[in-house]
Structures are given as structure tokens and as C-alpha cells.
ZAMARGU-4260 file (C-alpha; in steps of 0.2 Angstrom, whole numbers, plus 5000, padded with zeros to 4 digits):
<rodrens>
0) 5878/5615/6006 | 5884/5625/5991 | 5900/5614/5988 | 5888/5599/5993 | 5876/5602/5981
5) 5887/5604/5968 | 5899/5590/5969 | 5884/5578/5971 | 5878/5585/5953 | 5898/5582/5947
10) 5897/5563/5951 | 5879/5561/5943 | 5885/5569/5930 | 5900/5556/5930 | 5887/5539/5933
15) 5874/5547/5919 | 5887/5550/5903 | 5896/5531/5907 | 5878/5525/5909 | 5871/5533/5891
20) 5888/5528/5882 | 5887/5511/5888 | 5871/5509/5883 | 5873/5516/5864 | 5891/5506/5864
25) 5888/5489/5869 | 5873/5484/5854 | 5888/5492/5842 | 5901/5482/5848 | 5889/5467/5849
30) 5886/5468/5828 | 5904/5471/5828 | 5909/5454/5837 | 5895/5443/5827 | 5904/5453/5811
35) 5920/5448/5817 | 5915/5430/5823 | 5923/5435/5841 | 5912/5423/5852 | 5913/5413/5868
40) 5908/5396/5862 | 5901/5383/5873 | 5910/5372/5885 | 5909/5357/5898 | 5916/5367/5910
45) 5906/5386/5903 | 5885/5385/5905 | 5881/5396/5892 | 5871/5386/5878 | 5876/5394/5861
50) 5892/5405/5854 | 5889/5423/5862 | 5896/5440/5856 | 5914/5444/5868 | 5915/5462/5867
55) 5905/5469/5879 | 5920/5472/5892 | 5928/5483/5878 | 5909/5494/5881 | 5912/5497/5899
60) 5930/5501/5898 | 5926/5515/5885 | 5913/5521/5894 | 5922/5526/5910 | 5937/5529/5902
65) 5927/5542/5891 | 5919/5550/5906 | 5936/5552/5916 | 5943/5561/5901 | 5927/5573/5900
70) 5926/5574/5917 | 5945/5580/5915 | 5940/5597/5907 | 5922/5600/5916 | 5931/5601/5930
75) 5947/5605/5942 | 5955/5590/5948 | 5970/5594/5962 | 5985/5587/5955 | 5985/5571/5966
80) 5969/5566/5959 | 5973/5566/5943 | 5989/5557/5945 | 5979/5542/5954 | 5965/5544/5937
85) 5978/5542/5926 | 5986/5526/5936 | 5968/5519/5935 | 5966/5525/5917 | 5984/5516/5911
90) 5984/5500/5921 | 5964/5497/5920 | 5969/5498/5900 | 5982/5486/5901 | 5970/5474/5910
95) 5958/5478/5899 | 5969/5474/5884 | 5975/5458/5891 | 5958/5451/5895 | 5954/5456/5877
100) 5969/5445/5870 | 5965/5430/5881 | 5948/5432/5875 | 5953/5433/5859 | 5962/5417/5859
105) 5949/5408/5867 | 5944/5392/5872 | 5963/5392/5876 | 5968/5408/5881 | 5986/5416/5887
110) 5989/5403/5899 | 5990/5408/5920 | 6008/5411/5919 | 6008/5424/5906 | 5992/5433/5912
115) 5997/5432/5932 | 6015/5439/5925 | 6006/5456/5917 | 5992/5456/5929 | 6007/5458/5944
120) 6016/5470/5931 | 6001/5482/5933 | 5999/5481/5952 | 6017/5485/5955 | 6016/5501/5944
125) 5999/5507/5953 | 6005/5504/5970 | 6023/5510/5964 | 6015/5529/5960 | 6007/5528/5977
130) 5990/5518/5976 | 5991/5504/5991 | 5986/5501/6008 | 5990/5514/6023 | 5989/5504/6041
135) 6000/5493/6037 | 6018/5493/6045 | 6031/5492/6037 | 6031/5500/6022 | 6037/5483/6010
140) 6024/5472/6018 | 6009/5484/6015 | 6017/5487/5997 | 6018/5468/5993 | 6001/5466/6000
145) 5993/5479/5989 | 6002/5470/5974 | 5993/5455/5979 | 5974/5465/5984 | 5976/5472/5967
150) 5977/5454/5958 | 5968/5445/5969 | 5950/5459/5966 | 5955/5460/5949 | 5954/5440/5948
155) 5940/5440/5958 | 5928/5447/5945 | 5936/5437/5932 | 5930/5422/5941 | 5914/5426/5947
160) 5909/5429/5928 | 5899/5413/5928 | 5881/5420/5925 | 5873/5432/5915 | 5872/5450/5927
165) 5881/5443/5940 | 5900/5448/5939 | 5894/5465/5930 | 5880/5468/5943 | 5894/5466/5957
170) 5907/5477/5950 | 5889/5490/5950 | 5885/5487/5967 | 5901/5489/5975 | 5906/5505/5965
175) 5888/5512/5971 | 5895/5505/5992 | 5912/5515/5988 | 5904/5533/5983 | 5894/5529/5998
180) 5907/5529/6010 | 5917/5542/6001 | 5906/5554/5999 | 5907/5567/6003 | 5926/5568/6006
185) 5941/5573/5999 | 5942/5557/5990 | 5939/5563/5973 | 5947/5550/5964 | 5935/5537/5974
190) 5921/5549/5971 | 5923/5550/5952 | 5929/5533/5948 | 5916/5525/5956 | 5904/5535/5950
195) 5912/5530/5932 | 5912/5511/5933 | 5893/5510/5942 | 5886/5520/5925 | 5897/5509/5913
200) 5895/5493/5921 | 5875/5500/5923 | 5874/5502/5904 | 5883/5485/5900 | 5868/5476/5912
205) 5851/5477/5902 | 5861/5469/5886 | 5870/5453/5896 | 5854/5449/5902 | 5843/5450/5888
210) 5837/5435/5879 | 5839/5441/5860 | 5854/5455/5862 | 5866/5445/5873 | 5881/5448/5875
215) 5897/5446/5886 | 5910/5456/5894 | 5923/5445/5894 | 5939/5444/5904 | 5942/5461/5897
220) 5928/5467/5906 | 5928/5460/5924 | 5947/5461/5925 | 5946/5479/5922 | 5931/5480/5934
225) 5940/5471/5945 | 5955/5482/5943 | 5948/5497/5947 | 5937/5492/5960 | 5955/5486/5970
230) 5963/5504/5966 | 5946/5515/5971 | 5946/5502/5988 | 5964/5508/5992 | 5958/5524/5991
235) 5947/5532/6004 | 5948/5533/6024 | 5937/5519/6034 | 5945/5520/6052 | 5941/5539/6057
240) 5928/5531/6068 | 5934/5515/6074 | 5949/5506/6068 | 5937/5490/6061 | 5931/5503/6045
245) 5948/5496/6037 | 5937/5480/6033 | 5924/5490/6025 | 5931/5485/6007 | 5931/5467/6012
250) 5912/5469/6014 | 5911/5476/5998 | 5918/5464/5990 | 5914/5449/5998 | 5903/5440/5986
255) 5916/5441/5971 | 5929/5436/5985 | 5920/5425/5993 | 5918/5415/5975 | 5935/5415/5973
260) 5940/5407/5988 | 5926/5395/5989 | 5929/5388/5971 | 5948/5387/5978 | 5945/5378/5991
265) 5934/5363/5984 | 5943/5363/5968 | 5959/5360/5981 | 5952/5347/5990 | 5947/5338/5975
270) 5967/5338/5971 | 5963/5351/5955 | 5973/5366/5951 | 5963/5382/5959 | 5967/5389/5939
275) 5958/5377/5930 | 5939/5380/5927 | 5925/5369/5938 | 5908/5372/5941 | 5913/5373/5959
280) 5904/5391/5960 | 5892/5397/5973 | 5880/5404/5960 | 5880/5388/5951 | 5876/5376/5968
285) 5863/5387/5973 | 5856/5385/5954 | 5856/5368/5960 | 5846/5370/5972 | 5831/5374/5958
290) 5832/5394/5958 | 5833/5402/5941 | 5847/5412/5935 | 5839/5427/5937 | 5833/5423/5954
295) 5854/5417/5959 | 5859/5436/5952 | 5846/5445/5961 | 5849/5434/5980 | 5870/5440/5975
300) 5864/5460/5972 | 5854/5459/5987 | 5866/5452/5997 | 5880/5462/5989 | 5867/5480/5995
305) 5866/5473/6013 | 5885/5470/6015 | 5890/5488/6007 | 5876/5496/6017 | 5884/5487/6035
310) 5900/5491/6028 | 5896/5508/6028 | 5887/5508/6046 | 5905/5501/6050 | 5913/5517/6044
315) 5901/5526/6057 | 5896/5519/6072 | 5909/5517/6087 | 5921/5503/6092 | 5905/5496/6104
320) 5892/5492/6088 | 5908/5489/6076 | 5913/5473/6085 | 5895/5465/6085 | 5891/5469/6068
325) 5908/5461/6061 | 5905/5447/6069 | 5888/5444/6065 | 5894/5444/6047 | 5907/5432/6051
330) 5899/5421/6055 | 5882/5421/6041 | 5897/5417/6032 | 5904/5403/6040 | 5885/5396/6038
335) 5882/5400/6022 | 5899/5393/6015 | 5896/5378/6027 | 5878/5376/6019 | 5884/5377/6000
340) 5897/5365/6001 | 5885/5354/6004 | 5874/5354/5988 | 5882/5341/5975 | 5885/5349/5960
</rodrens>
């Protein structure tokens, strides 16, 4: 019990430090972005109406990184945990810089080929150093799917970043979901990384949702959040109670993954490239029904909280209960998709 309480205190500290750092850094970086003219300007695809500062992702990245560095000296990490956290920091740093470079070149950006080349290289690096799917054989297939998983989840948080509070809110909730499943366990890097990301994203959210002090996290923040969560998902055990537990990450990350597949299918059906922006997102379709943006974000957040709970439940119950839980969730997704697809944009 003493060890459990001590671990809880450490993870609480790993959440509070980035929360406070992000709360303090974000307005400073907003001022810097305004001074440098680093703004995201409205286009025919983007839905905001005035140029908005874009350095919020730097606050999330710096708060997260500083926390892990502080915790490194505050507690004793096993060798494997140190290696895993280094991989997250190095790979996450490259993803952050890639997104920042893309943000600086807006509205045209770096180009799809350049971004994917760097993303796949970073994902290969992470998988090479052990951040990989463990339940799939043979190893080369697991290696390839792990790379695709990391790139896919990283971009899913970028794709869903089309409404204030949506991507960062999903990142914070997903991080809490993984912490819920991993704690208390030996998955130390998952616990610390999840707590730190949740705090960093939560500290950014009040400014992202503010009308007066609004700031976006840009591709730098969304790619970084997605990358960290993709690696966190690979670092804990899910199937000790029943084999369906390995699908828990899909439910925790269901909203951004769903939006990625949804917009890709909708664009392909119209003969458009899935890599070109459009207003097919489920959030914008719900807005067409008359929901305010704030309500859409709250609905998406509540859905993610519920899915995170069911993901945790899936790792705790016997297979006889896990099957109907998973089946009901899949059917609900299909029904919701069919209904949303009928909404005209």
C-alpha cells in the first residue's frame, strides 16, 4: 500500500508539473507568435475567421519534455524505462520540429511526401528501439504494423485538429485512459508519459478555448501528441484477463482514428485525395445539425471518456463479458457513422 501511494504521488506530480508549465508558457508563446507574425490564417478549408497564433504546440512539447527531465532526477528509473523515455523524447522532438516547420511554411506546408518520409523514419527509429506490437507474429509483420500504427495515430491527431479544444482534449483524455489501464503496473514509462502528456495538454486547453487569448497548437502540437500516444499504447499489457484486451487502445483512441477513416472514405468516394483538406470531419457535420462548436467538443470528449472506461473494462472482465462489450461498441460506431455520413456539408 505504501508503494502504491508513493507511485500515485509521483504520477500526480508528473501531471501537475506540465499542467503548471503549460499554463505559464502558453500565453508567453502566444505573445511571441504575435510578435513574429507566426499566425494561422483562414482559408476556404479552415474554419476559423481571424489569424490565430500557432505556437501552442511548443508549450505542450516543452512542458512534457521538462517534466520527464525533472522526474528523471526525482526518481530512479530502471534502465529499460530510461531507454523508452529517451525514444519518446527524441522521436517526439523530431515530430514536433517537423510540425513546426510545416506550420512556418503555411498555407502550403512542407508537402505530403516530405512529411511522410520524416514520419516513417521516426516511426522506424522508435520500433527499432523496441516500441512495437508484441502480440502479432511473425516479427517482421509486427515491425511493419507498428510503424504504420505510429504514423497513423500521429496523423489522426493532426487530422482531427479542426476545432478549438478537439485534438488537445482528445489527447488529454486518451492519456488518462492509458494511465488508468497501466496503473499500478511495471509499465513505468507509460505511466509517466501519460501523466505528463495529460498535464501538458490540459494546461494548453484553456487558452485554445479562450476567445480573447486564443492560440492553436498547430501541426507541431498535434503530431507530437499523436506520436506520444501511439508509443504509450504499445507499452502496457492489455490481455492478462482476456485476449480482447489488446484492442483497448483502439477504443481509447477511437475518436481521432474514426475521424481519420471517416474523412478518408468520404474524400475517396468523391474522387478526391485523402491527403487533401476538406470539411468532411464528423465534428463539422455535427455543427451543420445546429450544435455549437463548444457542444461538439464536449460531446466528443464525453464519448472518449466513455470509450476509455469501456477500454479499461475490456481489460478487466472475462472473455464472456468482453465479447458483447466489444460487439456493442463496434455496432454503435457503425450506426453513428451511417447517420453522420447522411449529413450534407
